[in-house]
C-alpha positions in Angstrom: 137.1 68.2 105.0 134.9 69.1 102.0 132.2 71.7 102.7 128.8 70.5 103.5 125.8 71.8 101.6 122.2 72.0 102.9 120.2 68.9 102.3 117.5 69.0 99.7 114.5 71.1 100.8 116.3 72.2 104.0 115.2 75.8 104.5 117.9 76.9 107.0 118.3 80.5 105.8 116.4 83.4 107.1 116.0 87.1 106.2 117.9 89.4 108.5 115.5 91.5 110.6 116.3 94.7 108.7 115.6 93.1 105.3 112.4 92.5 103.4 111.8 90.7 100.1 109.1 90.2 97.5 108.8 88.2 94.3 108.1 89.9 91.0 107.7 88.6 87.4 111.4 89.3 86.9 112.8 87.7 90.0 113.0 89.0 93.6 113.6 92.4 95.1 115.3 92.9 98.5 114.8 96.1 100.7 117.8 96.6 103.0 116.6 99.1 105.6 120.0 99.3 107.2 121.6 100.7 104.0 118.3 102.2 102.7 118.7 100.5 99.3 117.2 97.9 97.1 118.8 94.8 95.5 117.3 92.8 92.7 118.0 89.2 91.7 116.7 87.5 88.6 116.8 84.2 86.8 118.7 81.4 88.4 119.8 83.6 91.4 116.3 84.2 92.4 115.3 80.6 91.9 118.2 79.4 93.9 116.7 80.8 97.1 113.3 79.2 97.0 114.5 75.9 98.5 116.8 77.5 101.1 115.0 80.5 102.7 112.2 79.9 105.1 108.9 81.5 104.0 110.3 82.4 100.6 107.6 84.3 98.6 106.0 82.3 95.8 106.5 83.7 92.3 103.5 85.5 90.7 101.3 83.5 88.4 103.0 82.8 85.1 106.5 82.6 86.5 107.2 79.0 87.4 110.3 77.9 89.3 112.0 74.6 88.4 112.3 72.0 91.1 115.7 71.9 92.9 118.0 69.1 91.9 121.1 67.8 93.7 123.3 69.3 91.0 121.9 72.8 91.8 122.4 72.6 95.5 126.0 73.9 95.5 125.1 76.9 93.3 122.0 77.6 95.4 124.0 77.6 98.7 126.7 79.8 97.1 124.0 82.4 96.2 122.7 82.3 99.8 126.2 82.7 101.2 126.7 85.8 99.1 123.6 87.3 100.5 124.8 86.5 104.0 127.9 88.6 103.1 125.6 91.4 102.0 123.7 91.3 105.3 120.4 90.2 103.8 120.3 86.5 104.9 121.4 84.7 108.1 121.4 81.2 109.5 121.0 82.5 113.1 117.4 82.2 114.3 118.0 84.9 116.9 119.0 87.4 114.2 116.6 86.4 111.4 113.0 86.0 110.4 111.0 84.0 107.8 110.8 85.7 104.4 107.0 85.5 104.5 105.5 87.8 101.9 103.4 90.7 103.0 99.7 90.7 102.0 97.4 93.5 101.0 94.4 91.7 99.8 90.8 92.9 99.5 87.9 91.4 97.6 86.7 94.8 96.6 88.1 97.2 94.1 90.4 99.9 95.4 88.9 103.3 96.1 90.7 106.6 96.5 89.6 108.7 99.5 89.3 112.5 99.4 88.8 113.2 95.7 85.0 113.1 95.3 83.6 115.1 98.2 80.7 117.3 97.2 81.9 120.1 99.5 85.4 120.6 100.8 85.4 120.4 104.6 86.1 123.5 106.6 89.7 123.7 107.8 89.8 124.5 111.5 92.8 125.9 113.4 93.2 122.5 115.1 93.6 120.9 111.7 96.3 123.3 110.7 98.2 122.7 113.9 98.0 118.9 113.5 99.2 119.3 109.9 102.2 121.4 110.9 103.1 118.9 113.7 102.9 116.0 111.3 105.1 117.7 108.7 107.7 118.9 111.3 107.7 115.6 113.0 108.2 113.7 109.8 110.9 116.0 108.6 112.8 115.5 111.9 112.3 111.8 111.8 113.6 111.3 108.3 116.6 113.7 108.8 117.8 112.3 112.1 116.9 108.6 112.1 117.8 105.6 109.9 115.2 103.8 108.0 115.5 100.9 110.5 114.5 103.3 113.2 111.7 104.9 111.1 110.1 101.5 110.5 110.5 100.5 114.1 108.8 103.7 115.3 105.9 103.3 112.8 105.5 99.7 113.8 105.6 100.6 117.5 102.9 103.2 117.1 100.8 100.8 115.0 100.9 98.3 117.9 99.9 101.0 120.4 97.0 102.1 118.3 95.6 98.6 118.0 94.3 98.7 121.6 92.0 101.7 120.9 91.0 101.4 117.3 87.7 103.2 116.6 85.3 102.0 113.9 86.6 103.1 110.6 84.5 105.9 109.1 85.3 106.3 105.3 83.5 109.7 105.1 85.3 111.2 108.0 88.6 109.8 106.7 87.9 111.3 103.3 87.4 114.7 104.9 90.7 114.4 106.8 92.6 113.4 103.6 91.1 116.3 101.7 92.1 118.7 104.5 95.6 117.4 104.4 95.9 117.8 100.7 94.6 121.3 100.7 97.0 122.3 103.4 99.8 120.5 101.6 99.5 122.8 98.6 101.0 125.6 100.7 104.0 123.7 102.0 105.2 120.9 99.7 104.4 118.9 96.6 103.6 115.2 96.7 105.3 114.5 93.4 108.7 112.9 94.1 108.1 112.9 97.8 105.9 109.9 98.4 107.8 108.7 101.5 107.6 112.0 103.2 104.0 112.5 102.0 102.8 109.1 103.3 104.5 109.3 106.6 103.3 112.9 107.2 99.7 111.9 106.3 100.0 108.9 108.5 100.9 111.1 111.5 98.1 113.5 110.6 95.5 110.7 110.5 97.0 109.1 113.6 96.4 112.4 115.5 92.7 112.0 114.4 92.5 108.4 115.5 92.7 106.9 112.0 95.3 104.2 111.6 95.8 103.0 108.0 98.7 100.7 106.9 101.8 102.2 105.6 102.9 100.4 102.4 106.1 100.4 100.4 105.9 98.7 97.0 108.3 98.1 94.1 108.1 97.4 90.4 110.5 96.5 87.7 111.1 97.4 84.0 111.9 100.1 84.9 112.6 99.7 88.6 110.7 102.1 90.9 109.5 102.2 94.5 106.4 103.9 95.9 105.0 104.6 99.3 101.3 105.0 100.2 98.6 104.5 102.9 95.8 102.0 102.6 93.1 100.6 104.9 91.1 97.7 103.5 90.2 98.8 99.9 90.7 102.5 100.6 93.9 104.1 99.2 94.5 107.4 100.9 97.3 109.3 99.1 97.5 107.7 95.7 95.2 106.4 93.0 94.3 102.7 92.5 95.9 102.9 89.0 99.2 104.1 90.5 99.5 101.5 93.3 98.3 98.7 91.0 101.7 98.6 89.3 103.6 97.9 92.6 104.1 94.8 94.6 104.1 95.4 98.3 107.4 94.7 100.0 106.8 96.4 103.4 103.4 96.8 105.1 103.0 98.2 108.6 
């Protein structure tokens, strides 16, 4: 019996639950949390998935995808099967999810918090204690847990915080970010440690009832990944110029 290929426009493939994907101008990037690694596909391989994977992210403006033809279906299915072997796609609805792209949209220009205060806020003993707890907790988390577990815990805490969100106060949050940065100077540098920095700042803000989104973004040519915190148009541990080069692949 000859193998059967998916019918035209049948989107019967899903991302596995530990995988995330986003479209770039060069193709598509996968984030595999289970292996803590990225995989990039370009050209025909990226285009092959658009008609097969549910919720597949649309390409950025300027990168058009050709319509699927019957002749391309065997190749498209072969690419999808290779990604199943890599653990990035599945046909099992119980194990998968739609590849819906994450969104970080705002009608306002991005603003960095904590850089333009007229007077640095006073650091209280309680601030230092919260800072140390955030750093120690983040260190323990990243050293003892997989990225799958790290993301699960952040998402779980995010859901818990949704029930008691206070009104967002940009001025107070700017003070907290400034306090964190000043204390950070005595313990670690943010350069080259964006994941640790963003997760530690997230925990510090969490302890002060501020709950921004944790974002992981990617770019190509050359490839790079970056992690930061954002709430609406406010960026909390990076500059708008820095994050503007990155396409979000994970937002919690």
